[in-house]
C-alpha positions in Angstrom: 64.9 -168.1 -2.8 66.9 -165.4 -0.2 67.5 -168.1 2.1 68.7 -170.6 0.0 71.0 -167.6 -1.8 72.7 -167.6 1.7 73.3 -170.7 1.2 74.9 -170.9 -2.7 76.8 -167.5 -1.2 78.1 -169.3 1.8 79.2 -172.4 -0.5 81.0 -170.2 -2.9 83.0 -168.2 -0.4 84.1 -171.4 1.1 84.8 -172.8 -2.3 86.5 -170.5 -3.6 90.1 -171.4 -3.3 89.2 -175.0 -5.5 88.4 -172.9 -8.3 92.2 -171.7 -7.3 93.3 -175.1 -7.9 90.9 -175.5 -10.9 92.9 -172.9 -12.7 96.0 -174.6 -11.5 95.4 -177.4 -13.7 93.7 -175.6 -16.7 97.0 -173.4 -16.6 99.2 -176.3 -16.6 97.6 -177.4 -20.1 98.5 -174.5 -23.0 95.4 -174.3 -25.5 97.0 -172.5 -28.3 95.3 -172.4 -31.9 96.9 -173.6 -34.6 98.1 -170.1 -35.9 99.7 -169.7 -32.7 101.6 -172.6 -33.0 99.5 -174.9 -30.7 97.6 -178.2 -31.4 94.6 -176.7 -29.9 91.8 -177.2 -26.9 91.8 -181.4 -26.7 93.9 -182.0 -23.8 92.5 -178.9 -21.7 88.8 -179.9 -22.4 89.5 -183.4 -21.4 90.9 -182.3 -18.2 88.1 -179.8 -17.6 85.7 -182.5 -18.2 87.1 -184.9 -16.4 86.8 -182.2 -13.2 83.2 -181.3 -13.4 82.7 -185.2 -13.8 84.0 -186.0 -10.5 82.7 -183.4 -9.1 79.2 -183.9 -9.9 78.2 -182.4 -13.1 77.2 -185.0 -15.3 75.2 -183.8 -18.3 78.3 -182.9 -20.5 77.6 -182.8 -24.3 80.3 -182.2 -27.1 79.6 -179.9 -29.9 83.5 -180.7 -31.7 83.9 -178.9 -34.9 86.2 -180.6 -37.0 89.9 -179.7 -37.7 92.1 -181.5 -39.5 95.0 -179.3 -38.6 95.3 -180.8 -34.9 96.3 -184.2 -34.1 93.1 -184.9 -32.7 91.7 -183.9 -35.4 88.9 -181.3 -33.8 88.3 -178.5 -31.7 86.7 -179.2 -28.7 83.2 -177.7 -27.5 81.6 -178.2 -24.2 78.1 -177.7 -22.9 77.4 -178.6 -19.1 74.1 -178.2 -18.1 72.5 -178.1 -14.6 68.6 -178.3 -14.9 66.4 -175.6 -13.5 62.9 -175.5 -12.3 61.4 -173.8 -15.0 62.1 -174.5 -18.9 61.2 -171.1 -20.0 64.4 -169.8 -20.6 68.1 -171.0 -19.9 71.1 -169.0 -18.5 74.2 -169.3 -20.6 77.5 -168.6 -19.3 80.1 -169.0 -22.0 83.6 -169.0 -21.9 86.6 -170.4 -24.1 89.6 -172.2 -23.6 92.5 -171.2 -25.6 95.0 -168.7 -24.9 97.6 -166.2 -26.3 101.0 -167.0 -26.8 103.0 -166.2 -24.0 104.4 -163.5 -25.6 108.0 -162.4 -24.9 109.1 -164.9 -22.0 111.9 -162.4 -20.3 109.2 -160.2 -19.1 107.5 -162.5 -16.8 108.2 -162.8 -13.4 107.1 -166.5 -13.0 106.9 -169.5 -15.5 103.4 -168.6 -17.3 102.2 -172.3 -17.3 102.5 -172.6 -13.7 100.1 -170.7 -11.7 101.2 -168.7 -8.9 99.3 -167.5 -5.9 100.2 -164.0 -3.9 99.0 -161.5 -1.8 94.9 -162.6 -3.2 95.9 -163.0 -7.2 96.7 -165.4 -9.2 99.6 -165.4 -11.4 99.8 -167.1 -14.8 98.8 -167.3 -18.6 95.1 -167.3 -19.3 93.9 -167.1 -15.8 92.1 -164.2 -16.5 91.8 -164.6 -20.4 89.4 -166.4 -20.0 89.5 -168.7 -17.4 88.1 -166.4 -14.6 85.0 -166.1 -16.0 84.9 -170.1 -17.1 85.4 -170.8 -13.2 83.4 -168.4 -12.1 80.2 -170.2 -14.1 81.7 -173.4 -12.7 81.6 -172.0 -9.4 78.0 -170.6 -9.7 76.7 -174.1 -10.9 79.0 -176.1 -7.9 77.3 -174.0 -5.5 73.5 -175.5 -7.1 74.6 -179.3 -7.6 77.0 -179.9 -4.5 73.9 -178.2 -2.1 70.8 -180.0 -3.8 69.5 -177.0 -4.7 67.8 -177.1 -8.2 68.2 -173.8 -9.8 65.0 -171.4 -10.9 66.3 -172.0 -14.1 69.0 -174.1 -15.9 71.8 -173.1 -16.3 74.3 -174.3 -19.3 78.1 -173.5 -19.1 79.6 -173.4 -22.7 82.9 -174.1 -22.9 84.4 -172.8 -26.6 87.5 -173.3 -28.8 89.3 -170.6 -30.8 88.1 -167.4 -29.3 91.5 -165.7 -29.7 91.9 -166.2 -33.3 88.2 -165.7 -34.7 86.0 -168.4 -33.5 85.8 -170.3 -36.5 85.7 -173.5 -34.6 84.2 -172.0 -31.6 80.9 -170.0 -31.5 80.7 -169.4 -34.9 80.4 -173.3 -35.7 78.1 -173.8 -32.8 75.7 -170.9 -35.2 76.1 -172.7 -38.0 76.1 -176.3 -37.4 74.1 -176.0 -33.4 72.6 -172.8 -33.6 69.5 -174.7 -31.9 71.1 -175.2 -28.7 70.7 -171.7 -27.8 66.7 -170.4 -27.3 65.4 -167.1 -28.3 64.6 -165.6 -24.6 67.6 -167.4 -23.1 69.9 -165.1 -21.0 73.2 -165.0 -22.7 76.4 -163.9 -20.3 79.8 -163.9 -21.6 82.4 -163.2 -18.8 85.3 -162.0 -21.0 85.5 -158.2 -20.4 84.8 -155.7 -17.5 86.3 -153.7 -15.7 87.9 -153.5 -12.1 84.6 -153.0 -10.6 82.3 -154.9 -12.6 79.7 -152.2 -12.7 80.1 -152.4 -16.9 77.6 -154.4 -18.7 78.8 -154.2 -22.8 75.7 -154.2 -25.3 77.5 -153.3 -28.2 80.5 -153.4 -30.5 82.0 -151.2 -33.0 81.9 -152.9 -36.6 85.3 -154.2 -37.3 87.1 -153.5 -40.5 90.9 -154.7 -41.3 92.1 -153.6 -44.4 95.4 -154.5 -46.3 96.3 -152.1 -48.5 98.3 -152.9 -51.8 100.3 -149.8 -53.7 101.7 -151.4 -56.9 103.8 -148.7 -58.8 107.0 -148.8 -60.8 110.1 -149.2 -58.9 113.5 -146.6 -60.2 116.7 -145.4 -58.9 116.4 -142.3 -56.0 117.9 -139.9 -58.5 115.3 -140.3 -61.1 111.7 -140.2 -59.7 110.6 -139.1 -62.9 111.4 -142.7 -64.6 109.2 -144.5 -61.5 106.0 -144.4 -59.7 106.3 -144.0 -56.1 104.4 -146.8 -54.5 105.3 -145.4 -50.9 104.6 -141.8 -51.6 101.5 -143.0 -53.0 100.7 -145.6 -50.0 101.1 -142.7 -47.7 98.9 -140.3 -49.0 96.4 -143.1 -49.0 97.1 -143.9 -45.5 96.4 -140.0 -44.5 93.0 -140.3 -46.2 92.0 -143.7 -44.8 92.9 -141.6 -41.4 90.6 -138.7 -42.8 87.8 -141.0 -42.6 87.2 -140.5 -38.9 86.0 -136.5 -39.9 83.8 -138.5 -42.7 82.1 -141.2 -40.2 81.9 -138.5 -38.0 79.2 -139.4 -35.8 79.6 -140.1 -32.0 78.1 -142.5 -30.3 78.3 -142.1 -26.4 78.1 -145.7 -25.6 81.9 -146.4 -26.7 85.2 -144.8 -25.0 86.6 -143.2 -27.4 82.9 -142.0 -29.1 83.7 -142.1 -32.3 85.2 -144.3 -35.5 88.7 -144.7 -35.5 90.4 -145.3 -39.0 94.1 -145.9 -38.4 97.1 -147.3 -40.4 98.7 -150.1 -38.3 101.1 -152.7 -39.9 104.0 -151.6 -42.6 105.3 -154.1 -44.6 109.0 -154.1 -46.0 109.4 -152.8 -49.5 112.7 -151.8 -50.5 116.7 -152.6 -49.4 118.1 -149.3 -50.0 117.7 -145.7 -49.1 118.2 -144.9 -52.9 115.4 -147.3 -54.1 111.7 -145.4 -55.1 109.8 -148.2 -54.3 107.5 -150.1 -57.0 105.4 -151.7 -54.5 104.4 -150.8 -50.6 101.6 -152.5 -48.4 100.1 -151.3 -45.3 96.9 -152.5 -42.9 94.7 -150.4 -41.3 92.7 -151.1 -38.3 89.1 -149.3 -38.3 86.5 -149.3 -35.3 83.3 -148.1 -36.6 80.2 -146.9 -34.4 77.0 -148.9 -35.3 75.6 -145.5 -37.0 77.0 -146.6 -39.8 77.6 -150.1 -42.3 80.7 -151.7 -43.6 79.6 -151.6 -47.1 79.3 -147.3 -47.0 82.5 -147.8 -45.4 83.8 -150.0 -48.1 82.5 -147.8 -50.7 84.4 -144.6 -49.2 87.6 -146.6 -49.0 87.0 -147.7 -52.8 86.1 -143.8 -53.5 90.1 -142.8 -51.9 92.1 -145.6 -53.6 90.8 -144.5 -57.1 91.9 -141.0 -56.5 95.5 -142.3 -55.5 95.0 -144.1 -58.4 94.2 -141.2 -60.8 96.8 -138.9 -58.8 100.1 -141.3 -58.8 99.5 -143.8 -61.7 99.3 -146.6 -59.6 97.2 -149.5 -59.1 95.8 -150.2 -55.6 94.7 -153.7 -54.5 92.5 -154.0 -51.2 91.7 -157.2 -48.8 90.1 -157.2 -45.6 91.5 -159.8 -43.0 89.0 -159.1 -40.5 85.0 -157.4 -41.3 82.7 -158.0 -38.7 79.2 -156.1 -37.9 77.6 -156.1 -35.0 73.9 -155.7 -33.5 73.5 -154.3 -30.5 71.8 -155.8 -27.3 68.6 -153.3 -26.4 70.0 -151.7 -23.3 66.0 -153.1 -21.9 66.8 -156.7 -22.7 65.5 -159.1 -20.1 69.1 -160.3 -19.7 70.5 -156.9 -19.3 67.7 -155.9 -16.5 68.5 -158.9 -14.5 72.0 -158.6 -14.8 71.9 -155.1 -13.6 69.7 -156.4 -10.6 72.1 -159.3 -10.0 75.2 -156.5 -9.6 73.0 -154.2 -7.3 72.4 -157.0 -5.0 75.8 -158.8 -5.1 78.5 -156.1 -5.6 76.4 -153.4 -3.9 77.1 -151.1 -7.3 75.1 -149.4 -10.1 75.7 -151.1 -13.2 75.8 -149.1 -16.0 75.5 -150.3 -19.9 78.5 -150.1 -22.4 79.9 -150.2 -25.6 83.4 -151.6 -26.5 85.9 -151.1 -29.4 87.1 -154.9 -29.5 85.2 -157.7 -30.8 84.2 -160.5 -28.8 81.7 -164.0 -29.8 78.3 -161.7 -28.5 78.8 -160.3 -32.0 77.6 -163.7 -33.6 74.8 -164.4 -31.4 73.3 -160.5 -31.6 73.5 -160.7 -35.7 71.3 -164.6 -35.3 68.5 -162.4 -32.9 70.1 -163.4 -29.3 70.5 -160.6 -26.7 74.1 -161.3 -25.1 76.3 -159.2 -22.6 79.5 -159.0 -21.9 80.7 -158.7 -18.3 82.8 -159.7 -15.7 84.5 -157.7 -12.8 88.9 -157.9 -13.7 91.8 -155.5 -14.3 92.3 -157.0 -17.9 96.0 -158.2 -18.1 94.6 -160.2 -20.9 97.3 -160.8 -23.2 100.1 -159.3 -21.5 103.1 -160.5 -19.3 102.5 -161.7 -15.9 98.4 -161.8 -16.5 96.6 -162.0 -13.9 93.2 -162.5 -11.9 91.6 -161.2 -8.0 90.8 -164.7 -6.5 88.1 -162.6 -4.8 86.5 -161.6 -8.1 85.9 -165.2 -9.2 84.0 -165.4 -6.2 82.1 -162.0 -6.7 81.1 -163.1 -10.3 80.0 -166.4 -8.9 77.6 -165.2 -6.6 76.2 -162.7 -9.6 75.9 -166.0 -11.7 74.2 -167.9 -9.0 71.9 -165.0 -7.9 70.8 -164.8 -11.7 69.7 -168.2 -11.6 68.1 -168.9 -8.3 65.8 -165.8 -9.2 
């Protein structure tokens, strides 16, 4: 396939600007979840589907998730297929269509919903997260379709909803209602994280637990703490004990940066109105990222033990709820998708790839927990969620070539 790959590479080089124009189209259609004040991804999905059909990718199936909160009544999930010579496995490129809100608009140098191209970069909300990976996958598929080259392995482009706020209507819905679309031997690539060189292949994620602690004491005057039970004082002690879990669950895993588990108190809710009031009620949250050496049940048990110690010491009641809990199995470092991607990166990028884990969460977790080997990889500066988000145009081409290489060998 070396001669054919040279054709694919040349096509990608010559048509990268077409992907900039597709990015321009997609950026102009805000796709925000209802949780972020939006109406979902339907309009963006319609525009993308029309573009694909107009450009020769005809096999597109819908796996839409019902959602009464949006005007269309559903959240779109699309799978576009380019059949290959062999049916032993498919190569999946999974990208999400939804984006995050703009944030503080005054920090943007241009309209977030109007793509700007300058000095080899494109700017706009969503251009990197996750439209860069989306259009790289499209460009890789187009390099076969437009030149009438049949890939060695079937290419599956998955365009998902709802990644930014939990994937209930995206990947998690697919794994619950349509799991049969994936095969255990499939190579699943999620271009939704990476580094500026494209050298890191993410195969594992830290387990995630977001806790909300509600401490209930008794309010009193600031001069008479003896008549109250200071919920703030108890909560402050609890926050320190939660942070101290970093010393308790202290195994290191060099896949991750940092290599240790983190237990960080974060958001604090407002309690009393005056300085001279002993709070009888306090709420704070903690973001915990736990190395996969430990289970969430182990963490939960230790958290409850420390909560009980606080209750006994201060005479308060502590209630805990979980805002998020995700436990993820790793993809083996010698899985075929890892080895084949490493080879493709070396061939296209000219660099040696390395295996890493991350502290954040991706849709790979759900796939891995179901027994599918998935990797997260892309070449990006990771400006996602920031003002003046950008993507580097040449990275679109390089990543598309890498994907095309995997499909052609």
